[in-house]
Biopython code that builds the backbone (N, CA, C, O; Angstrom):
import numpy as np
from Bio.PDB.StructureBuilder import StructureBuilder

atoms = [
    (1, "LEU", "N", (-11.987, -2.860, 2.301)),
    (1, "LEU", "CA", (-11.949, -2.127, 3.518)),
    (1, "LEU", "C", (-12.338, -3.012, 4.690)),
    (1, "LEU", "O", (-11.662, -2.978, 5.718)),
    (2, "LYS", "N", (-13.403, -3.806, 4.578)),
    (2, "LYS", "CA", (-13.903, -4.672, 5.624)),
    (2, "LYS", "C", (-12.815, -5.672, 6.036)),
    (2, "LYS", "O", (-12.671, -5.935, 7.230)),
    (3, "ASP", "N", (-12.064, -6.225, 5.121)),
    (3, "ASP", "CA", (-11.006, -7.216, 5.403)),
    (3, "ASP", "C", (-9.938, -6.624, 6.332)),
    (3, "ASP", "O", (-9.339, -7.353, 7.123)),
    (4, "ASN", "N", (-9.701, -5.338, 6.246)),
    (4, "ASN", "CA", (-8.702, -4.666, 7.040)),
    (4, "ASN", "C", (-9.259, -4.000, 8.290)),
    (4, "ASN", "O", (-8.509, -3.326, 8.995)),
    (5, "GLY", "N", (-10.533, -4.158, 8.590)),
    (5, "GLY", "CA", (-11.161, -3.643, 9.762)),
    (5, "GLY", "C", (-11.638, -2.194, 9.679)),
    (5, "GLY", "O", (-11.936, -1.579, 10.703)),
    (6, "PHE", "N", (-11.714, -1.634, 8.428)),
    (6, "PHE", "CA", (-12.181, -0.319, 8.208)),
    (6, "PHE", "C", (-13.669, -0.237, 8.029)),
    (6, "PHE", "O", (-14.268, -1.173, 7.500)),
    (7, "ILE", "N", (-14.283, 0.825, 8.439)),
    (7, "ILE", "CA", (-15.698, 1.067, 8.254)),
    (7, "ILE", "C", (-15.829, 2.091, 7.110)),
    (7, "ILE", "O", (-15.227, 3.161, 7.206)),
    (8, "GLN", "N", (-16.547, 1.830, 6.088)),
    (8, "GLN", "CA", (-16.605, 2.687, 4.899)),
    (8, "GLN", "C", (-17.232, 4.040, 5.201)),
    (8, "GLN", "O", (-16.729, 5.065, 4.739)),
    (9, "SER", "N", (-18.316, 4.066, 5.964)),
    (9, "SER", "CA", (-18.989, 5.320, 6.225)),
    (9, "SER", "C", (-19.655, 5.230, 7.580)),
    (9, "SER", "O", (-20.130, 4.167, 7.980)),
    (10, "MET", "N", (-19.689, 6.335, 8.276)),
    (10, "MET", "CA", (-20.265, 6.437, 9.591)),
    (10, "MET", "C", (-21.684, 7.097, 9.517)),
    (10, "MET", "O", (-22.406, 7.139, 10.512)),
    (11, "SER", "N", (-22.037, 7.582, 8.377)),
    (11, "SER", "CA", (-23.323, 8.329, 8.330)),
    (11, "SER", "C", (-24.538, 7.358, 8.424)),
    (11, "SER", "O", (-24.480, 6.182, 8.064)),
    (12, "ARG", "N", (-25.592, 7.931, 8.916)),
    (12, "ARG", "CA", (-26.813, 7.212, 9.012)),
    (12, "ARG", "C", (-27.462, 7.090, 7.625)),
    (12, "ARG", "O", (-27.280, 7.977, 6.790)),
    (13, "LYS", "N", (-28.180, 6.062, 7.373)),
    (13, "LYS", "CA", (-28.848, 5.831, 6.062)),
    (13, "LYS", "C", (-29.780, 7.023, 5.800)),
    (13, "LYS", "O", (-30.603, 7.415, 6.628)),
    (14, "GLY", "N", (-29.596, 7.563, 4.611)),
    (14, "GLY", "CA", (-30.482, 8.651, 4.215)),
    (14, "GLY", "C", (-30.117, 10.038, 4.724)),
    (14, "GLY", "O", (-30.840, 10.999, 4.463)),
    (15, "ASN", "N", (-29.008, 10.158, 5.444)),
    (15, "ASN", "CA", (-28.616, 11.426, 5.955)),
    (15, "ASN", "C", (-27.195, 11.790, 5.422)),
    (15, "ASN", "O", (-26.180, 11.415, 6.010)),
    (16, "CYS", "N", (-27.168, 12.514, 4.317)),
    (16, "CYS", "CA", (-25.882, 12.823, 3.682)),
    (16, "CYS", "C", (-25.117, 13.886, 4.431)),
    (16, "CYS", "O", (-23.955, 14.125, 4.102)),
    (17, "TYR", "N", (-25.688, 14.524, 5.400)),
    (17, "TYR", "CA", (-24.992, 15.626, 6.118)),
    (17, "TYR", "C", (-24.143, 15.135, 7.309)),
    (17, "TYR", "O", (-23.397, 15.918, 7.897)),
    (18, "ASP", "N", (-24.254, 13.857, 7.659)),
    (18, "ASP", "CA", (-23.481, 13.338, 8.815)),
    (18, "ASP", "C", (-21.991, 13.489, 8.582)),
    (18, "ASP", "O", (-21.252, 13.802, 9.515)),
    (19, "ASN", "N", (-21.539, 13.275, 7.365)),
    (19, "ASN", "CA", (-20.088, 13.340, 7.109)),
    (19, "ASN", "C", (-19.660, 14.670, 6.463)),
    (19, "ASN", "O", (-18.491, 14.803, 6.098)),
    (20, "ALA", "N", (-20.520, 15.620, 6.313)),
    (20, "ALA", "CA", (-20.234, 16.841, 5.603)),
    (20, "ALA", "C", (-19.033, 17.608, 6.171)),
    (20, "ALA", "O", (-18.194, 18.094, 5.412)),
    (21, "VAL", "N", (-18.949, 17.719, 7.516)),
    (21, "VAL", "CA", (-17.852, 18.460, 8.133)),
    (21, "VAL", "C", (-16.529, 17.721, 7.912)),
    (21, "VAL", "O", (-15.529, 18.360, 7.583)),
    (22, "THR", "N", (-16.494, 16.461, 8.075)),
    (22, "THR", "CA", (-15.288, 15.692, 7.870)),
    (22, "THR", "C", (-14.864, 15.724, 6.439)),
    (22, "THR", "O", (-13.680, 15.911, 6.159)),
    (23, "GLU", "N", (-15.792, 15.546, 5.501)),
    (23, "GLU", "CA", (-15.457, 15.563, 4.106)),
    (23, "GLU", "C", (-14.968, 16.918, 3.665)),
    (23, "GLU", "O", (-14.047, 17.002, 2.852)),
    (24, "SER", "N", (-15.548, 17.969, 4.169)),
    (24, "SER", "CA", (-15.110, 19.342, 3.888)),
    (24, "SER", "C", (-13.694, 19.544, 4.364)),
    (24, "SER", "O", (-12.890, 20.130, 3.639)),
    (25, "PHE", "N", (-13.354, 19.087, 5.548)),
    (25, "PHE", "CA", (-11.992, 19.212, 6.081)),
    (25, "PHE", "C", (-10.955, 18.536, 5.221)),
    (25, "PHE", "O", (-9.914, 19.109, 4.898)),
    (26, "PHE", "N", (-11.270, 17.253, 4.842)),
    (26, "PHE", "CA", (-10.310, 16.524, 3.991)),
    (26, "PHE", "C", (-10.172, 17.065, 2.610)),
    (26, "PHE", "O", (-9.108, 16.993, 1.996)),
    (27, "HIS", "N", (-11.298, 17.630, 2.102)),
    (27, "HIS", "CA", (-11.216, 18.338, 0.795)),
    (27, "HIS", "C", (-10.233, 19.498, 0.899)),
    (27, "HIS", "O", (-9.354, 19.673, 0.056)),
    (28, "THR", "N", (-10.408, 20.274, 1.945)),
    (28, "THR", "CA", (-9.523, 21.471, 2.177)),
    (28, "THR", "C", (-8.121, 21.026, 2.334)),
    (28, "THR", "O", (-7.215, 21.604, 1.734)),
    (29, "LEU", "N", (-7.904, 20.002, 3.135)),
    (29, "LEU", "CA", (-6.546, 19.484, 3.327)),
    (29, "LEU", "C", (-5.862, 19.055, 2.039)),
    (29, "LEU", "O", (-4.686, 19.352, 1.826)),
    (30, "LYS", "N", (-6.589, 18.365, 1.189)),
    (30, "LYS", "CA", (-6.035, 17.928, -0.099)),
    (30, "LYS", "C", (-5.727, 19.104, -0.983)),
    (30, "LYS", "O", (-4.654, 19.151, -1.584)),
    (31, "ILE", "N", (-6.628, 20.055, -1.085)),
    (31, "ILE", "CA", (-6.431, 21.242, -1.962)),
    (31, "ILE", "C", (-5.316, 22.085, -1.476)),
    (31, "ILE", "O", (-4.449, 22.456, -2.267)),
    (32, "GLU", "N", (-5.283, 22.434, -0.143)),
    (32, "GLU", "CA", (-4.293, 23.400, 0.374)),
    (32, "GLU", "C", (-2.931, 22.789, 0.584)),
    (32, "GLU", "O", (-1.939, 23.519, 0.588)),
    (33, "LEU", "N", (-2.834, 21.505, 0.757)),
    (33, "LEU", "CA", (-1.559, 20.907, 1.149)),
    (33, "LEU", "C", (-1.125, 19.712, 0.282)),
    (33, "LEU", "O", (-0.104, 19.792, -0.401)),
    (34, "VAL", "N", (-1.840, 18.676, 0.300)),
    (34, "VAL", "CA", (-1.389, 17.423, -0.329)),
    (34, "VAL", "C", (-1.142, 17.575, -1.795)),
    (34, "VAL", "O", (-0.104, 17.126, -2.280)),
    (35, "LYS", "N", (-2.024, 18.176, -2.518)),
    (35, "LYS", "CA", (-1.853, 18.257, -3.985)),
    (35, "LYS", "C", (-0.789, 19.280, -4.370)),
    (35, "LYS", "O", (-0.395, 19.309, -5.536)),
    (36, "ARG", "N", (-0.308, 20.112, -3.469)),
    (36, "ARG", "CA", (0.677, 21.109, -3.779)),
    (36, "ARG", "C", (2.117, 20.594, -3.493)),
    (36, "ARG", "O", (3.107, 21.181, -3.929)),
    (37, "GLU", "N", (2.179, 19.495, -2.755)),
    (37, "GLU", "CA", (3.520, 18.972, -2.317)),
    (37, "GLU", "C", (3.845, 17.673, -3.073)),
    (37, "GLU", "O", (2.992, 16.931, -3.561)),
    (38, "LYS", "N", (5.110, 17.491, -3.113)),
    (38, "LYS", "CA", (5.684, 16.133, -3.633)),
    (38, "LYS", "C", (6.517, 15.623, -2.515)),
    (38, "LYS", "O", (7.645, 16.067, -2.298)),
    (39, "TYR", "N", (5.930, 14.639, -1.768)),
    (39, "TYR", "CA", (6.624, 14.045, -0.639)),
    (39, "TYR", "C", (7.577, 12.946, -1.032)),
    (39, "TYR", "O", (7.278, 12.096, -1.871)),
    (40, "LYS", "N", (8.762, 12.987, -0.386)),
    (40, "LYS", "CA", (9.756, 11.939, -0.730)),
    (40, "LYS", "C", (9.524, 10.679, 0.065)),
    (40, "LYS", "O", (9.842, 9.587, -0.407)),
    (41, "THR", "N", (8.981, 10.799, 1.251)),
    (41, "THR", "CA", (8.752, 9.675, 2.162)),
    (41, "THR", "C", (7.400, 9.782, 2.810)),
    (41, "THR", "O", (6.816, 10.864, 2.852)),
    (42, "ARG", "N", (6.881, 8.659, 3.327)),
    (42, "ARG", "CA", (5.656, 8.683, 4.059)),
    (42, "ARG", "C", (5.812, 9.547, 5.340)),
    (42, "ARG", "O", (4.893, 10.261, 5.740)),
    (43, "GLU", "N", (6.950, 9.460, 5.934)),
    (43, "GLU", "CA", (7.198, 10.195, 7.159)),
    (43, "GLU", "C", (7.179, 11.695, 6.902)),
    (43, "GLU", "O", (6.665, 12.446, 7.731)),
    (44, "GLU", "N", (7.703, 12.137, 5.825)),
    (44, "GLU", "CA", (7.631, 13.544, 5.474)),
    (44, "GLU", "C", (6.177, 14.007, 5.223)),
    (44, "GLU", "O", (5.784, 15.101, 5.626)),
    (45, "ALA", "N", (5.399, 13.151, 4.551)),
    (45, "ALA", "CA", (3.924, 13.416, 4.399)),
    (45, "ALA", "C", (3.223, 13.508, 5.723)),
    (45, "ALA", "O", (2.438, 14.428, 5.953)),
    (46, "ARG", "N", (3.505, 12.537, 6.626)),
    (46, "ARG", "CA", (2.889, 12.433, 7.895)),
    (46, "ARG", "C", (3.144, 13.683, 8.697)),
    (46, "ARG", "O", (2.215, 14.262, 9.260)),
    (47, "ILE", "N", (4.400, 14.111, 8.757)),
    (47, "ILE", "CA", (4.746, 15.304, 9.528)),
    (47, "ILE", "C", (4.026, 16.526, 8.975)),
    (47, "ILE", "O", (3.435, 17.306, 9.722)),
    (48, "SER", "N", (4.085, 16.680, 7.647)),
    (48, "SER", "CA", (3.480, 17.843, 7.003)),
    (48, "SER", "C", (1.939, 17.901, 7.304)),
    (48, "SER", "O", (1.398, 18.963, 7.614)),
    (49, "ILE", "N", (1.295, 16.781, 7.204)),
    (49, "ILE", "CA", (-0.158, 16.700, 7.457)),
    (49, "ILE", "C", (-0.443, 16.919, 8.915)),
    (49, "ILE", "O", (-1.431, 17.575, 9.246)),
    (50, "PHE", "N", (0.366, 16.405, 9.796)),
    (50, "PHE", "CA", (0.151, 16.639, 11.253)),
    (50, "PHE", "C", (0.324, 18.142, 11.553)),
    (50, "PHE", "O", (-0.473, 18.707, 12.302)),
    (51, "GLU", "N", (1.293, 18.758, 11.014)),
    (51, "GLU", "CA", (1.470, 20.215, 11.233)),
    (51, "GLU", "C", (0.290, 21.040, 10.670)),
    (51, "GLU", "O", (-0.140, 22.010, 11.293)),
    (52, "TYR", "N", (-0.203, 20.667, 9.546)),
    (52, "TYR", "CA", (-1.359, 21.350, 8.948)),
    (52, "TYR", "C", (-2.557, 21.218, 9.880)),
    (52, "TYR", "O", (-3.253, 22.200, 10.137)),
    (53, "ILE", "N", (-2.803, 20.017, 10.386)),
    (53, "ILE", "CA", (-3.945, 19.813, 11.257)),
    (53, "ILE", "C", (-3.792, 20.615, 12.557)),
    (53, "ILE", "O", (-4.763, 21.204, 13.031)),
    (54, "GLU", "N", (-2.578, 20.645, 13.141)),
    (54, "GLU", "CA", (-2.339, 21.428, 14.330)),
    (54, "GLU", "C", (-2.647, 22.905, 14.104)),
    (54, "GLU", "O", (-3.293, 23.539, 14.938)),
    (55, "ILE", "N", (-2.192, 23.449, 12.989)),
    (55, "ILE", "CA", (-2.424, 24.873, 12.667)),
    (55, "ILE", "C", (-3.881, 25.087, 12.389)),
    (55, "ILE", "O", (-4.449, 26.083, 12.835)),
    (56, "PHE", "N", (-4.513, 24.179, 11.661)),
    (56, "PHE", "CA", (-5.923, 24.306, 11.356)),
    (56, "PHE", "C", (-6.756, 24.408, 12.682)),
    (56, "PHE", "O", (-7.581, 25.310, 12.825)),
    (57, "TYR", "N", (-6.540, 23.537, 13.573)),
    (57, "TYR", "CA", (-7.356, 23.532, 14.786)),
    (57, "TYR", "C", (-6.971, 24.682, 15.754)),
    (57, "TYR", "O", (-7.838, 25.229, 16.435)),
    (58, "ASN", "N", (-5.695, 25.039, 15.809)),
    (58, "ASN", "CA", (-5.279, 26.169, 16.662)),
    (58, "ASN", "C", (-5.814, 27.490, 16.123)),
    (58, "ASN", "O", (-6.202, 28.368, 16.894)),
    (59, "ARG", "N", (-5.836, 27.630, 14.795)),
    (59, "ARG", "CA", (-6.379, 28.852, 14.169)),
    (59, "ARG", "C", (-7.858, 28.996, 14.486)),
    (59, "ARG", "O", (-8.324, 30.084, 14.823)),
    (60, "ARG", "N", (-8.596, 27.895, 14.376)),
    (60, "ARG", "CA", (-10.050, 27.916, 14.679)),
    (60, "ARG", "C", (-10.247, 28.190, 16.134)),
    (60, "ARG", "O", (-11.170, 28.925, 16.487)),
    (61, "GLY", "N", (-9.431, 27.640, 17.007)),
    (61, "GLY", "CA", (-9.615, 27.829, 18.484)),
    (61, "GLY", "C", (-9.314, 29.251, 18.893)),
    (61, "GLY", "O", (-9.967, 29.770, 19.798)),
    (62, "SER", "N", (-8.321, 29.926, 18.244)),
    (62, "SER", "CA", (-7.961, 31.238, 18.635)),
    (62, "SER", "C", (-9.040, 32.231, 18.188)),
    (62, "SER", "O", (-9.201, 33.262, 18.840)),
    (63, "VAL", "N", (-9.751, 31.982, 17.159)),
    (63, "VAL", "CA", (-10.866, 32.857, 16.752)),
    (63, "VAL", "C", (-11.966, 32.757, 17.766)),
    (63, "VAL", "O", (-12.562, 33.774, 18.123)),
    (64, "LYS", "N", (-12.261, 31.559, 18.249)),
    (64, "LYS", "CA", (-13.348, 31.373, 19.207)),
    (64, "LYS", "C", (-13.057, 32.086, 20.515)),
    (64, "LYS", "O", (-13.979, 32.549, 21.187)),
    (65, "SER", "N", (-11.806, 32.178, 20.879)),
    (65, "SER", "CA", (-11.466, 32.797, 22.177)),
    (65, "SER", "C", (-11.685, 34.329, 22.161)),
    (65, "SER", "O", (-11.799, 34.954, 23.216)),
    (66, "PHE", "N", (-11.741, 34.915, 20.965)),
    (66, "PHE", "CA", (-11.980, 36.336, 20.859)),
    (66, "PHE", "C", (-13.451, 36.750, 20.909)),
    (66, "PHE", "O", (-13.789, 37.915, 21.119)),
    (67, "VAL", "N", (-14.305, 35.756, 20.708)),
    (67, "VAL", "CA", (-15.762, 36.016, 20.700)),
    (67, "VAL", "C", (-16.310, 36.102, 22.029)),
    (67, "VAL", "O", (-17.512, 36.315, 22.190)),
]
sb = StructureBuilder()
sb.init_structure("model")
sb.init_model(0)
sb.init_chain("A")
sb.init_seg("    ")
for serial, (resi, resn, name, xyz) in enumerate(atoms, 1):
    if name == "N":
        sb.init_residue(resn, " ", resi, " ")
    sb.init_atom(name, np.array(xyz, "f"), 0.0, 1.0, " ", f" {name:<3s}", serial, name[0])
structure = sb.get_structure()
């Protein structure tokens, strides 16, 4: 990871809850979408994941507007 400029984790030492929201989101993404699909190309996967994220955030935002 380091050779390619990636940072393995952004959480603070000793605080396992820093990444909890992000890890929960990616777990849900994998269960609801990625593991159910067989993508023929990377572009097909990219579009599908992008659409999922758009719906995920718009759905959450619409609920907040009713409160």
